[in-house]
C-alpha positions in Angstrom: 14.6 -7.4 34.7 12.4 -4.9 32.9 10.1 -5.8 30.1 10.3 -3.9 26.8 7.3 -2.0 25.5 5.6 -1.3 22.2 7.3 -3.8 19.9 7.4 -2.5 16.3 7.6 -5.9 14.8 5.5 -9.0 15.6 5.5 -12.8 15.4 1.8 -13.4 14.5 2.4 -13.8 10.8 4.9 -13.1 8.0 1.9 -11.4 6.4 2.4 -8.5 8.8 5.7 -7.4 7.1 5.7 -4.7 4.5 7.0 -4.7 0.9 10.7 -5.5 0.5 12.6 -2.7 -1.2 13.3 -4.6 -4.4 9.7 -5.5 -5.0 8.6 -1.9 -4.2 11.1 -0.5 -6.7 9.8 -2.7 -9.4 6.3 -1.6 -8.6 7.4 2.0 -8.8 9.2 1.3 -12.1 6.0 -0.2 -13.5 4.0 2.8 -12.5 6.5 5.1 -14.2 6.5 3.0 -17.4 3.5 4.8 -18.9 0.4 3.3 -20.3 0.5 -0.5 -20.6 -1.9 -3.1 -22.1 -4.4 -4.4 -19.6 -5.2 -7.9 -18.3 -1.6 -9.3 -18.4 -0.6 -8.2 -21.9 2.0 -5.8 -20.5 5.8 -6.0 -20.5 6.0 -6.6 -16.8 3.8 -9.7 -16.8 5.7 -11.1 -19.7 9.1 -10.4 -18.1 8.2 -11.9 -14.7 6.6 -14.9 -16.4 9.8 -15.5 -18.4 11.8 -15.1 -15.3 9.8 -17.8 -13.5 10.3 -20.1 -16.5 14.0 -19.5 -16.3 14.0 -20.0 -12.5 12.3 -23.4 -12.8 14.2 -24.3 -16.0 11.1 -25.4 -17.9 8.4 -24.0 -20.2 5.7 -23.8 -17.5 2.5 -21.8 -17.7 2.2 -19.0 -15.2 -0.9 -17.1 -13.9 -1.1 -14.4 -11.3 -3.9 -14.1 -8.8 -4.5 -11.8 -5.8 -4.1 -14.3 -2.9 -3.2 -17.8 -1.8 -6.8 -19.0 -1.3 -7.6 -18.2 -4.9 -4.4 -19.8 -6.1 -5.0 -23.1 -4.4 -8.8 -23.2 -5.1 -8.5 -22.4 -8.8 -5.5 -24.7 -9.3 -7.3 -27.6 -7.6 -10.5 -26.9 -9.6 -8.4 -27.2 -12.8 -7.3 -30.6 -11.7 -10.7 -32.0 -10.5 -14.2 -32.6 -11.5 -17.0 -32.1 -9.0 -17.2 -35.8 -8.2 -13.4 -36.1 -7.5 -11.6 -35.7 -4.2 -8.3 -34.1 -3.0 -6.1 -35.9 -0.5 -4.4 -33.5 2.0 -3.0 -33.3 5.5 -5.4 -32.7 8.5 -3.7 -29.3 9.0 -3.5 -28.3 5.4 -4.5 -24.7 4.8 -7.0 -25.9 2.1 -8.7 -28.0 4.9 -8.6 -25.6 7.8 -8.3 -22.0 6.6 -9.8 -21.4 3.2 -13.5 -21.3 4.0 -14.4 -24.1 1.6 -12.8 -22.3 -1.3 -11.4 -25.4 -3.0 -14.8 -27.1 -2.7 -16.7 -24.1 -4.0 -14.5 -23.4 -7.0 -14.4 -27.0 -8.0 -18.2 -27.3 -7.7 -18.0 -29.8 -4.9 -14.8 -31.8 -5.0 -14.3 -33.2 -1.6 -11.2 -32.9 0.6 -10.1 -36.2 2.1 -7.8 -36.0 5.1 -5.0 -38.4 5.1 -4.1 -39.9 8.5 -0.3 -40.3 8.6 1.6 -42.2 11.3 2.0 -40.3 14.5 5.6 -39.1 13.8 4.6 -37.6 10.4 1.3 -36.2 11.8 3.2 -34.2 14.4 5.2 -32.7 11.6 2.1 -31.8 9.6 3.1 -34.2 6.7 1.4 -36.6 4.5 3.1 -40.0 3.8 2.8 -42.3 0.8 1.0 -44.8 3.0 -1.6 -42.3 4.1 -2.2 -41.4 0.4 -2.4 -45.1 -0.6 -4.8 -45.9 2.2 -7.3 -43.3 1.1 -7.0 -44.2 -2.6 -7.6 -47.9 -1.9 -10.2 -47.5 0.8 -13.1 -47.7 -1.6 -13.7 -48.0 -5.3 -17.4 -47.9 -5.5 -19.4 -45.2 -7.3 -20.7 -43.8 -4.0 -17.2 -42.6 -3.0 -15.7 -39.3 -4.4 -12.9 -40.6 -6.6 -9.5 -39.5 -5.5 -7.8 -37.3 -8.2 -5.3 -35.0 -6.6 -2.8 -35.1 -3.7 -2.0 -31.7 -2.2 1.2 -31.0 -0.2 2.1 -27.8 1.6 5.7 -26.8 1.3 6.7 -25.7 4.0 3.9 -27.3 6.0 1.5 -25.5 8.3 3.7 -26.7 11.2 6.8 -25.2 9.8 8.4 -28.4 8.6 9.8 -29.1 5.2 9.3 -32.1 2.8 12.7 -33.3 1.6 13.2 -34.0 -2.1 13.0 -37.7 -1.3 9.7 -37.3 0.5 8.2 -35.3 -2.4 9.4 -37.9 -4.9 7.9 -40.8 -2.8 4.5 -39.2 -2.6 4.7 -38.3 -6.3 5.5 -41.9 -7.1 2.4 -43.3 -5.3 0.3 -40.5 -6.9 1.5 -41.5 -10.4 0.9 -45.2 -9.6 -2.6 -44.4 -8.6 -3.2 -42.0 -11.5 -3.4 -38.9 -9.3 -2.1 -35.4 -9.9 0.2 -33.6 -7.4 -0.5 -30.1 -6.3 1.9 -28.1 -4.0 0.7 -25.2 -1.8 3.8 -23.1 -1.8 2.7 -20.2 0.4 6.2 -20.5 2.0 7.9 -22.3 -0.9 10.8 -19.9 -0.7 11.5 -20.8 2.9 11.5 -24.5 2.0 14.0 -24.0 -0.8 16.2 -22.0 1.5 16.2 -24.8 4.0 16.8 -27.6 1.6 19.5 -25.7 -0.4 18.3 -27.3 -3.6 17.3 -25.9 -7.0 13.6 -25.0 -7.1 13.0 -27.5 -9.9 14.3 -30.4 -7.7 11.3 -30.2 -5.3 8.7 -29.3 -8.0 8.5 -30.7 -11.5 11.6 -32.8 -11.4 10.2 -34.5 -8.3 6.7 -35.0 -9.9 4.8 -31.9 -8.9 2.2 -30.9 -11.6 1.1 -27.5 -10.2 2.8 -25.1 -7.8 1.1 -22.2 -6.1 4.2 -20.1 -5.5 3.6 -17.7 -2.6 5.2 -14.2 -2.7 3.1 -12.2 -0.3 4.6 -13.8 2.8 8.1 -13.2 1.4 8.0 -9.5 0.7 5.5 -8.9 -2.1 2.7 -6.4 -1.6 0.0 -8.8 -3.1 -0.3 -11.6 -5.5 0.7 -15.3 -5.9 1.8 -17.2 -9.0 0.1 -20.4 -10.1 2.7 -22.4 -12.0 1.6 -25.2 -14.2 4.4 -27.7 -15.0 1.8 -30.0 -16.6 0.6 -27.5 -19.2 -2.4 -29.7 -20.1 -3.9 -28.8 -16.8 -3.9 -25.1 -17.5 -6.3 -25.4 -20.4 -9.0 -22.6 -20.0 -7.4 -21.6 -16.7 -7.5 -18.0 -17.8 -11.3 -18.2 -17.9 -11.3 -19.7 -14.4 -9.3 -16.7 -13.2 -11.6 -14.2 -14.9 -14.8 -15.9 -13.6 -13.4 -15.9 -10.0 -12.8 -12.2 -10.1 -9.0 -12.8 -9.9 -8.1 -11.2 -13.3 -6.5 -7.9 -12.5 -7.0 -5.3 -15.2 -3.8 -3.5 -14.2 -2.0 -6.9 -14.0 1.4 -5.2 -14.1 1.0 -4.0 -10.5 0.8 -7.7 -9.4 3.4 -9.1 -11.7 6.0 -6.3 -11.6 7.0 -6.8 -8.0 7.9 -10.4 -8.9 10.6 -9.0 -11.2 12.2 -7.3 -8.2 11.9 -10.5 -6.2 13.4 -12.7 -8.8 16.2 -10.5 -9.9 19.4 -11.3 -8.0 17.5 -14.0 -6.1 15.9 -11.6 -3.7 13.2 -14.1 -3.0 15.7 -16.6 -1.7 17.7 -14.1 0.3 14.5 -12.9 2.0 13.6 -16.5 2.9 17.1 -17.3 4.2 16.9 -14.3 6.5 13.4 -15.3 7.8 14.7 -18.8 8.4 17.8 -17.5 10.2 15.6 -15.4 12.5 13.5 -18.5 13.4 16.7 -20.3 14.3 17.9 -17.4 16.4 14.6 -17.4 18.3 14.7 -21.1 18.8 18.2 -21.0 20.3 17.1 -18.2 22.6 13.9 -19.8 24.0 14.1 -23.6 23.8 15.8 -24.0 27.1 13.6 -21.6 29.1 11.7 -22.9 32.1 8.2 -24.1 31.2 8.8 -23.6 27.4 8.6 -26.7 25.2 9.5 -26.2 21.6 7.4 -28.7 19.6 10.2 -29.4 17.1 13.3 -27.5 15.9 12.4 -25.0 13.2 12.9 -26.1 9.6 11.6 -22.9 7.9 10.6 -19.5 9.4 8.4 -20.5 12.3 8.9 -21.7 15.9 6.1 -23.7 17.4 6.2 -23.8 21.2 4.0 -24.6 24.1 4.1 -21.8 26.6 2.6 -21.6 30.1 -0.7 -19.7 30.1 0.8 -17.1 32.5 3.6 -16.4 30.0 1.2 -16.0 27.2 -0.9 -13.6 29.1 2.1 -11.6 30.2 3.5 -11.4 26.6 0.1 -10.3 25.2 -0.2 -7.7 27.9 3.2 -6.4 26.9 2.1 -5.9 23.4 3.5 -9.0 21.6 1.1 -10.6 19.1 1.2 -14.3 18.0 -1.3 -17.0 17.3 -2.4 -19.8 19.5 -4.1 -22.3 17.3 -2.0 -25.4 17.4 -3.5 -28.4 19.2 -2.0 -28.9 22.7 -1.6 -25.3 23.5 1.1 -24.5 21.0 1.9 -21.0 19.9 3.2 -20.1 16.5 6.0 -17.6 16.4 6.5 -16.5 12.8 9.5 -14.7 11.4 9.4 -12.6 8.3 11.8 -11.3 5.6 12.4 -8.1 7.6 12.5 -9.5 11.2 15.3 -7.9 13.0 17.7 -9.7 15.4 16.8 -7.0 18.0 13.2 -8.0 17.7 14.0 -11.6 18.3 16.2 -10.8 21.3 13.6 -8.5 22.8 10.9 -11.1 22.6 13.2 -13.8 24.0 14.1 -11.5 26.9 10.4 -10.8 27.6 9.6 -14.5 27.5 12.5 -15.3 29.8 11.3 -12.7 32.3 7.7 -14.1 32.1 8.8 -17.7 32.4 11.0 -16.9 35.4 8.1 -15.2 37.1 5.8 -18.1 36.3 8.2 -20.7 37.6 
């Protein structure tokens, strides 16, 4: 069996994919619409904001920023004082991959890692018990007072919180007077998996603020910070400005959202990425020496591969990350991942695993 060469698509991240045609067309339309008011007073920002309100079926406040780190950090800062803390999963992006951004922009709010039971931990999830344990651990003035619970949907391990799981965590948060933040870098993929209305796993389930990711789902740049609790967005515009996240030509961030939201392009893109992850899983989970850590629930497959297979795949030109504990590799599918790409990777892995066996 021969090994393919020079793959044109990769599995390292859904950030590697380009702009989807619908988002690109809206960007071009915005560019052709002549002079527009700056700093978000343009017709495109208004239109996309109204579309997000319609999507979530509520009068939410919407702000656009350049990237997910800014979205999460500024959203959490709006929910915390410097002496507060945020409860999150040990593998949460805000804990592992945002360079202290949430702590910096909140002037020192501490992240508290919730230790869930082993089954939930393997899925990258928080549980109500883990939240409650941290909230009730201490009440003295020397301990940073818990104020927010942060969930990632879909999680960093490619799993998805069900509606019931979100509601259960929201219930304990409300009981303990905490706010609920959702890091939705791959929110679209979670919605596609669950097959529910977006409102059902956000504000109807008790989520106060959602950072709705678009970059990983076909946008060129830009995430939406959606405040369902509008009291929390007081002065948020000033936070955005101070953080260097206020785009003067805001229409070039907001207009692509119009293309994504029209005709549910965002959901179609996510469904395709999820389907490609399922295709990849079916192709590799039975190969010798390959142990898929859990069946994919969104657009990623996490698998432990023999070191020789990893080296052979890298030498062939395939790119993917190895950062999961226990030697796991993350194989991420995107909105534009082609079945032929999945099949080519699976064939190369099959050849490598047969040689390593």
